[in-house]
N, CA, C and O of each residue as an XYZ file, in Angstrom:
480
protein
N     106.546     72.639    113.929
C     106.405     74.086    114.266
C     105.568     74.170    115.533
O     104.558     73.494    115.724
N     106.078     75.062    116.388
C     105.422     75.312    117.675
C     104.904     76.741    117.629
O     105.515     77.624    117.026
N     103.758     76.951    118.283
C     103.170     78.293    118.414
C     103.127     78.618    119.866
O     102.538     77.893    120.668
N     103.764     79.727    120.209
C     103.649     80.324    121.566
C     102.595     81.385    121.498
O     102.590     82.256    120.628
N     101.715     81.281    122.435
C     100.538     82.216    122.474
C     100.801     83.311    123.484
O     101.095     83.055    124.652
N     100.685     84.571    122.993
C     100.786     85.717    123.875
C      99.394     86.395    123.834
O      98.932     86.811    122.772
N      98.749     86.495    124.985
C      97.426     87.102    125.105
C      97.591     88.461    125.888
O      97.939     88.484    127.069
N      97.329     89.546    125.176
C      97.476     90.874    125.798
C      96.203     91.660    125.475
O      95.842     91.828    124.310
N      95.542     92.128    126.506
C      94.321     92.980    126.308
C      93.343     92.322    125.305
O      92.891     92.977    124.366
N      93.019     91.018    125.507
C      92.074     90.321    124.624
C      92.591     90.184    123.241
O      91.801     89.894    122.342
N      93.872     90.371    122.992
C      94.445     90.229    121.661
C      95.277     88.882    121.707
O      96.132     88.694    122.573
N      94.990     87.998    120.768
C      95.664     86.718    120.743
C      96.767     86.780    119.655
O      96.476     86.865    118.462
N      98.038     86.736    120.105
C      99.173     86.834    119.229
C      99.849     85.481    119.172
O     100.097     84.863    120.207
N     100.156     85.006    117.943
C     100.834     83.749    117.724
C     102.324     84.074    117.418
O     102.631     84.840    116.505
N     103.200     83.486    118.185
C     104.659     83.576    117.912
C     105.079     82.249    117.359
O     104.959     81.234    118.045
N     105.580     82.219    116.117
C     106.001     80.998    115.480
C     107.417     80.642    115.969
O     108.360     81.417    115.811
N     107.533     79.442    116.569
C     108.833     78.984    117.126
C     109.289     77.750    116.286
O     108.663     76.690    116.269
N     110.383     77.974    115.627
C     110.943     76.901    114.798
C     112.443     77.174    114.497
O     112.830     78.323    114.284
N     113.234     76.170    114.482
C     114.667     76.354    114.154
C     114.926     76.588    112.668
O     115.846     77.328    112.317
N     114.166     75.998    111.823
C     114.441     76.105    110.374
C     113.599     77.123    109.684
O     112.879     77.894    110.319
N     113.689     77.125    108.390
C     112.917     78.090    107.573
C     111.493     77.538    107.380
O     111.298     76.392    106.974
N     110.530     78.378    107.680
C     109.148     78.001    107.496
C     108.541     78.689    106.187
O     107.579     78.204    105.591
N     109.171     79.830    105.807
C     108.724     80.507    104.612
C     109.873     80.490    103.533
O     110.881     81.186    103.657
N     109.664     79.688    102.518
C     110.623     79.621    101.377
C     110.037     80.385    100.188
O     110.774     80.876     99.333
N     108.776     80.477    100.144
C     108.049     81.184     99.033
C     106.858     81.958     99.629
O     106.427     81.683    100.749
N     106.348     82.911     98.875
C     105.252     83.735     99.333
C     104.068     82.801     99.661
O     103.320     83.103    100.591
N     103.873     81.722     98.965
C     102.768     80.835     99.210
C     102.838     80.195    100.589
O     101.816     79.946    101.228
N     104.075     79.931    101.039
C     104.265     79.366    102.428
C     103.793     80.368    103.438
O     103.178     79.984    104.433
N     104.058     81.669    103.222
C     103.564     82.680    104.100
C     102.056     82.788    104.146
O     101.453     83.012    105.196
N     101.455     82.620    102.952
C      99.979     82.685    102.944
C      99.418     81.448    103.635
O      98.417     81.562    104.342
N     100.020     80.265    103.463
C      99.563     79.090    104.203
C      99.617     79.277    105.692
O      98.687     78.913    106.411
N     100.739     79.861    106.168
C     100.897     80.150    107.565
C      99.861     81.135    108.072
O      99.281     80.946    109.142
N      99.630     82.197    107.291
C      98.662     83.171    107.633
C      97.270     82.498    107.735
O      96.550     82.729    108.706
N      96.912     81.715    106.794
C      95.566     81.091    106.792
C      95.434     80.139    107.965
O      94.407     80.118    108.644
N      96.462     79.361    108.200
C      96.436     78.381    109.325
C      96.249     79.127    110.655
O      95.411     78.714    111.457
N      96.951     80.145    110.905
C      96.905     80.869    112.163
C      95.553     81.676    112.236
O      94.927     81.763    113.293
N      95.146     82.247    111.096
C      93.900     82.970    111.051
C      92.735     82.081    111.484
O      91.903     82.508    112.285
N      92.663     80.851    110.967
C      91.624     79.916    111.295
C      91.730     79.329    112.743
O      90.813     78.665    113.227
N      92.852     79.595    113.387
C      93.007     79.243    114.802
C      92.657     80.411    115.651
O      92.878     80.378    116.862
N      92.103     81.481    115.049
C      91.617     82.640    115.773
C      92.732     83.564    116.366
O      92.506     84.263    117.353
N      93.886     83.545    115.759
C      94.908     84.473    116.171
C      94.656     85.837    115.479
O      94.302     85.924    114.303
N      94.858     86.853    116.269
C      94.665     88.250    115.750
C      95.928     88.793    115.088
O      95.850     89.593    114.155
N      97.060     88.366    115.560
C      98.325     88.936    115.112
C      99.392     87.870    115.145
O      99.228     86.848    115.812
N     100.531     88.097    114.406
C     101.522     87.041    114.276
C     102.911     87.639    114.455
O     103.207     88.734    113.975
N     103.772     86.873    115.174
C     105.205     87.180    115.313
C     105.934     86.081    114.590
O     105.690     84.893    114.800
N     106.831     86.504    113.737
C     107.658     85.587    112.986
C     109.093     86.061    113.093
O     109.371     87.259    113.036
N     110.019     85.094    113.252
C     111.430     85.432    113.361
C     112.138     85.435    112.012
O     111.880     84.596    111.149
N     112.999     86.365    111.862
C     113.742     86.534    110.593
C     114.427     85.258    110.140
O     114.490     84.968    108.945
N     114.956     84.470    111.129
C     115.625     83.230    110.795
C     114.692     82.197    110.168
O     115.159     81.237    109.554
N     113.403     82.377    110.313
C     112.432     81.431    109.763
C     111.964     81.824    108.331
O     111.075     81.187    107.765
N     112.553     82.832    107.791
C     112.198     83.333    106.487
C     113.420     83.186    105.567
O     114.537     83.505    105.975
N     113.221     82.711    104.343
C     114.310     82.541    103.379
C     115.008     83.923    103.165
O     114.335     84.953    103.152
N     116.295     83.934    103.006
C     117.019     85.184    102.728
C     116.510     85.859    101.443
O     116.671     87.069    101.283
N     115.904     85.099    100.536
C     115.357     85.726     99.317
C     114.318     86.764     99.594
O     114.139     87.713     98.831
N     113.609     86.570    100.734
C     112.602     87.587    101.157
C     113.181     89.009    101.206
O     112.542     89.990    100.826
N     114.417     89.061    101.693
C     115.070     90.332    101.953
C     115.789     90.920    100.680
O     116.496     91.926    100.749
N     115.577     90.269     99.587
C     116.045     90.788     98.277
C     114.793     91.311     97.533
O     114.081     90.541     96.888
N     114.543     92.614     97.633
C     113.283     93.175     97.167
C     113.123     93.011     95.614
O     112.006     93.118     95.107
N     114.183     92.764     94.895
C     114.077     92.653     93.426
C     113.137     91.534     92.984
O     112.500     91.623     91.934
N     113.055     90.430     93.838
C     112.249     89.284     93.377
C     110.774     89.445     93.736
O     109.968     88.624     93.297
N     110.374     90.459     94.510
C     109.001     90.743     94.779
C     108.363     89.858     95.883
O     107.187     90.034     96.201
N     109.097     88.949     96.442
C     108.509     88.104     97.421
C     108.004     88.812     98.654
O     106.904     88.526     99.125
N     108.801     89.746     99.193
C     108.429     90.494    100.407
C     107.131     91.278    100.146
O     106.206     91.247    100.958
N     107.077     91.969     99.025
C     105.867     92.748     98.739
C     104.662     91.890     98.593
O     103.592     92.258     99.077
N     104.784     90.715     97.923
C     103.676     89.837     97.686
C     103.190     89.258     99.015
O     101.986     89.239     99.275
N     104.095     88.793     99.846
C     103.713     88.224    101.118
C     103.113     89.226    102.050
O     102.062     88.969    102.636
N     103.746     90.360    102.208
C     103.223     91.350    103.130
C     101.912     91.971    102.691
O     101.124     92.438    103.513
N     101.683     91.971    101.350
C     100.404     92.417    100.851
C      99.277     91.499    101.312
O      98.169     91.958    101.590
N      99.560     90.213    101.390
C      98.531     89.228    101.839
C      98.163     89.503    103.318
O      96.987     89.474    103.682
N      99.203     89.775    104.180
C      98.943     90.081    105.566
C      98.137     91.371    105.634
O      97.208     91.446    106.438
N      98.432     92.353    104.863
C      97.650     93.633    104.876
C      96.210     93.364    104.395
O      95.259     93.801    105.042
N      96.048     92.685    103.323
C      94.693     92.364    102.762
C      93.846     91.640    103.811
O      92.662     91.954    103.936
N      94.374     90.723    104.542
C      93.637     89.966    105.521
C      93.573     90.714    106.900
O      92.955     90.259    107.863
N      94.230     91.842    106.912
C      94.228     92.677    108.177
C      94.758     91.900    109.369
O      94.211     91.987    110.468
N      95.846     91.125    109.146
C      96.519     90.418    110.178
C      97.841     91.057    110.364
O      98.725     90.857    109.531
N      98.053     91.863    111.467
C      99.332     92.449    111.629
C     100.440     91.426    111.894
O     100.221     90.376    112.498
N     101.616     91.770    111.424
C     102.781     90.860    111.509
C     103.968     91.651    111.979
O     104.261     92.749    111.507
N     104.667     91.019    112.968
C     105.963     91.598    113.445
C     107.009     90.556    113.065
O     106.875     89.380    113.403
N     108.016     90.979    112.385
C     109.191     90.118    112.134
C     110.298     90.586    113.040
O     110.700     91.749    113.058
N     110.783     89.584    113.814
C     111.859     89.846    114.803
C     113.219     89.448    114.266
O     113.392     88.343    113.750
N     114.155     90.322    114.383
C     115.520     89.980    113.905
C     116.438     91.169    113.940
O     116.062     92.263    114.362
N     117.633     90.939    113.495
C     118.652     92.017    113.426
C     118.700     92.457    111.947
O     119.275     91.805    111.075
N     118.071     93.578    111.746
C     117.973     94.082    110.332
C     119.061     95.066    109.976
O     119.061     95.624    108.879
N     119.985     95.286    110.887
C     121.085     96.227    110.597
C     122.075     95.653    109.566
O     122.879     96.390    108.996
N     122.009     94.356    109.339
C     122.910     93.757    108.396
C     122.538     94.037    106.922
O     123.344     93.859    106.008
N     121.257     94.490    106.735
C     120.801     94.795    105.364
C     121.259     96.192    105.019
O     120.890     97.161    105.683
N     122.046     96.289    104.001
C     122.709     97.528    103.649
C     122.114     98.207    102.396
O     122.414     99.367    102.114
N     121.281     97.479    101.660
C     120.659     98.077    100.491
C     119.710     99.214    100.881
O     118.915     99.075    101.810
N     119.798    100.315    100.178
C     118.939    101.468    100.473
C     117.475    101.056    100.323
O     116.640    101.463    101.129
N     117.148    100.249     99.297
C     115.764     99.895     99.115
C     115.211     99.032    100.315
O     114.058     99.194    100.717
N     116.036     98.148    100.853
C     115.592     97.361    101.994
C     115.484     98.228    103.231
O     114.521     98.086    103.986
N     116.412     99.099    103.464
C     116.374     99.990    104.593
C     115.107    100.861    104.529
O     114.409    101.031    105.528
N     114.828    101.403    103.344
C     113.644    102.224    103.148
C     112.351    101.402    103.347
O     111.382    101.897    103.922
N     112.348    100.134    102.865
C     111.230     99.213    102.973
C     110.878     99.018    104.450
O     109.720     99.144    104.848
N     111.904     98.707    105.254
C     111.742     98.489    106.689
C     111.260     99.718    107.346
O     110.344     99.653    108.166
N     111.837    100.861    107.026
C     111.430    102.147    107.605
C     109.966    102.444    107.341
O     109.192    102.755    108.247
N     109.616    102.337    106.074
C     108.253    102.621    105.673
C     107.229    101.635    106.338
O     106.144    102.026    106.768
N     107.633    100.369    106.392
C     106.747     99.377    106.992
C     106.504     99.692    108.491
O     105.382     99.585    108.985
N     107.580    100.079    109.189
C     107.495    100.393    110.550
C     106.671    101.637    110.864
O     106.249    101.829    112.004
N     106.449    102.453    109.897
C     105.579    103.629    110.116
C     104.114    103.265    110.125
O     103.279    104.015    110.632
N     103.803    102.113    109.564
C     102.419    101.682    109.497
C     102.053    100.791    110.713
O     102.793    100.697    111.692
N     100.877    100.145    110.596
C     100.377     99.378    111.709
C     100.327     97.922    111.399
O     100.118     97.136    112.323
N     100.508     97.471    110.129
C     100.330     96.111    109.745
C     101.544     95.265    109.755
O     101.476     94.095    110.131
N     102.675     95.813    109.352
C     103.922     95.076    109.203
C     105.018     95.882    109.971
O     105.207     97.076    109.738
N     105.727     95.179    110.893
C     106.748     95.847    111.644
C     107.966     94.909    111.728
O     107.847     93.698    111.918
N     109.143     95.539    111.574
C     110.407     94.830    111.700
C     111.007     95.352    113.003
O     111.305     96.541    113.119
N     111.186     94.454    113.992
C     111.608     94.835    115.328
C     112.732     93.888    115.778
O     112.857     92.761    115.298
N     113.576     94.417    116.757
C     114.724     93.639    117.198
C     114.424     92.520    118.208
O     115.173     91.547    118.286
N     113.335     92.649    118.981
C     113.088     91.668    120.049
C     111.591     91.232    120.046
O     110.727     91.923    119.506
N     111.328     90.070    120.664
C     109.985     89.625    120.888
C     109.188     90.568    121.755
O     108.011     90.822    121.495
N     109.826     91.086    122.785
C     109.084     91.989    123.663
C     108.667     93.256    122.880
O     107.583     93.796    123.105
N     109.514     93.713    121.983
C     109.122     94.900    121.133
C     108.007     94.540    120.174
O     107.137     95.360    119.878
N     108.037     93.294    119.684
C     106.975     92.824    118.784
C     105.660     92.801    119.513
O     104.649     93.269    118.991
N     105.659     92.243    120.756
C     104.439     92.216    121.566
C     103.951     93.623    121.865
O     102.751     93.893    121.816
N     104.859     94.500    122.169
C     104.460     95.892    122.487
C     103.772     96.531    121.278
O     102.718     97.155    121.405
N     104.398     96.360    120.086
C     103.890     96.953    118.867
C     102.469     96.331    118.517
O     101.522     97.042    118.181
N     102.399     94.998    118.619
C     101.188     94.331    118.271
C     100.063     94.421    119.249
O      98.907     94.185    118.899
N     100.393     94.770    120.506
C      99.325     94.831    121.519
C      98.605     96.224    121.499
O      97.586     96.410    122.164
N      99.148     97.165    120.740
C      98.470     98.428    120.654
C      97.177     98.244    119.678
O      97.262     97.678    118.588
N      96.055     98.751    120.164
C      94.840     98.578    119.324
C      94.911     99.370    118.052
O      93.980     99.331    117.248
Protein backbone atom coordinates (compact mmCIF):
# COMPACT_ATOMS: atom_id res chain seq x y z
CA UNK A 1 0.00 0.00 0.00
CA UNK A 2 1.26 3.43 -0.91
CA UNK A 3 0.22 6.70 0.71
CA UNK A 4 0.20 9.90 -1.30
CA UNK A 5 0.40 12.93 0.94
CA UNK A 6 -1.61 16.06 0.18
CA UNK A 7 -0.78 19.05 2.39
CA UNK A 8 -3.25 21.91 2.14
CA UNK A 9 -3.43 24.81 4.62
CA UNK A 10 -1.50 22.85 7.28
CA UNK A 11 -3.88 19.90 6.84
CA UNK A 12 -2.18 16.57 6.17
CA UNK A 13 -4.35 14.33 3.98
CA UNK A 14 -3.46 10.69 3.23
CA UNK A 15 -4.61 9.24 -0.08
CA UNK A 16 -4.45 5.45 -0.07
CA UNK A 17 -3.06 4.18 -3.38
CA UNK A 18 -3.55 0.48 -4.05
CA UNK A 19 -4.80 -1.69 -6.89
CA UNK A 20 -6.56 -4.27 -4.74
CA UNK A 21 -9.03 -4.22 -1.90
CA UNK A 22 -7.68 -2.88 1.37
CA UNK A 23 -10.95 -3.03 3.31
CA UNK A 24 -12.69 -6.42 3.36
CA UNK A 25 -14.21 -6.02 6.83
CA UNK A 26 -14.98 -3.10 9.14
CA UNK A 27 -11.94 -4.10 11.22
CA UNK A 28 -9.68 -3.50 8.21
CA UNK A 29 -10.99 0.03 8.02
CA UNK A 30 -10.32 0.60 11.69
CA UNK A 31 -6.77 -0.74 11.28
CA UNK A 32 -6.23 1.65 8.38
CA UNK A 33 -7.66 4.53 10.39
CA UNK A 34 -5.42 3.76 13.37
CA UNK A 35 -2.34 3.35 11.20
CA UNK A 36 -2.83 6.68 9.44
CA UNK A 37 -3.92 8.44 12.63
CA UNK A 38 -0.65 7.47 14.32
CA UNK A 39 1.24 8.80 11.29
CA UNK A 40 -0.31 12.20 12.08
CA UNK A 41 -2.67 12.38 9.14
CA UNK A 42 -5.65 14.66 9.70
CA UNK A 43 -7.89 13.30 6.95
CA UNK A 44 -8.07 10.32 4.59
CA UNK A 45 -8.94 9.71 0.93
CA UNK A 46 -9.89 6.17 0.00
CA UNK A 47 -10.93 4.91 -3.42
CA UNK A 48 -14.13 2.92 -3.90
CA UNK A 49 -12.18 0.19 -5.72
CA UNK A 50 -10.23 -0.45 -2.50
CA UNK A 51 -13.37 -1.28 -0.52
CA UNK A 52 -15.21 -4.58 -0.72
CA UNK A 53 -18.54 -4.37 -2.58
CA UNK A 54 -20.18 -5.63 0.63
CA UNK A 55 -19.59 -2.16 2.08
CA UNK A 56 -22.17 -0.79 -0.36
CA UNK A 57 -24.84 -3.26 0.77
CA UNK A 58 -26.26 -1.42 3.76
CA UNK A 59 -28.14 -4.49 5.04
CA UNK A 60 -24.97 -6.01 6.51
CA UNK A 61 -24.12 -2.92 8.59
CA UNK A 62 -20.49 -2.73 7.50
CA UNK A 63 -20.69 0.82 6.13
CA UNK A 64 -22.37 2.16 9.24
CA UNK A 65 -19.92 0.42 11.56
CA UNK A 66 -16.85 1.59 9.66
CA UNK A 67 -17.99 5.15 9.12
CA UNK A 68 -18.97 5.44 12.78
CA UNK A 69 -15.34 4.70 13.69
CA UNK A 70 -14.14 7.55 11.48
CA UNK A 71 -16.71 9.87 13.05
CA UNK A 72 -15.83 8.80 16.60
CA UNK A 73 -12.14 9.47 16.00
CA UNK A 74 -12.98 12.71 14.18
CA UNK A 75 -10.97 11.72 11.13
CA UNK A 76 -12.78 12.95 8.01
CA UNK A 77 -12.91 10.50 5.13
CA UNK A 78 -13.57 11.05 1.44
CA UNK A 79 -14.37 8.01 -0.67
CA UNK A 80 -13.65 8.58 -4.37
CA UNK A 81 -15.58 6.69 -7.02
CA UNK A 82 -18.52 6.49 -9.37
CA UNK A 83 -21.50 6.08 -7.09
CA UNK A 84 -24.14 6.48 -9.81
CA UNK A 85 -24.13 2.69 -10.27
CA UNK A 86 -25.76 2.20 -6.88
CA UNK A 87 -29.48 2.14 -7.48
CA UNK A 88 -30.89 1.18 -4.09
CA UNK A 89 -32.80 4.03 -2.48
CA UNK A 90 -31.17 3.32 0.88
CA UNK A 91 -27.64 3.63 -0.57
CA UNK A 92 -28.52 6.77 -2.52
CA UNK A 93 -29.98 8.29 0.66
CA UNK A 94 -26.96 7.17 2.69
CA UNK A 95 -24.56 8.89 0.28
CA UNK A 96 -26.72 12.02 0.15
CA UNK A 97 -26.94 12.29 3.95
CA UNK A 98 -23.22 11.58 4.38
CA UNK A 99 -22.34 14.32 1.91
CA UNK A 100 -24.39 16.83 3.90
CA UNK A 101 -22.04 16.36 6.85
CA UNK A 102 -18.37 17.09 7.31
CA UNK A 103 -16.92 13.72 8.31
CA UNK A 104 -17.77 11.33 5.48
CA UNK A 105 -18.07 12.33 1.83
CA UNK A 106 -18.59 10.34 -1.35
CA UNK A 107 -17.05 12.26 -4.28
CA UNK A 108 -16.28 11.55 -7.94
CA UNK A 109 -12.64 12.74 -8.09
CA UNK A 110 -9.53 13.11 -5.96
CA UNK A 111 -9.51 16.85 -6.61
CA UNK A 112 -13.06 17.07 -5.23
CA UNK A 113 -11.98 14.99 -2.21
CA UNK A 114 -9.08 17.36 -1.55
CA UNK A 115 -11.40 20.35 -1.91
CA UNK A 116 -13.94 18.90 0.55
CA UNK A 117 -11.30 17.79 3.05
CA UNK A 118 -9.26 20.99 2.93
CA UNK A 119 -12.14 23.06 4.29
CA UNK A 120 -11.63 23.70 8.01
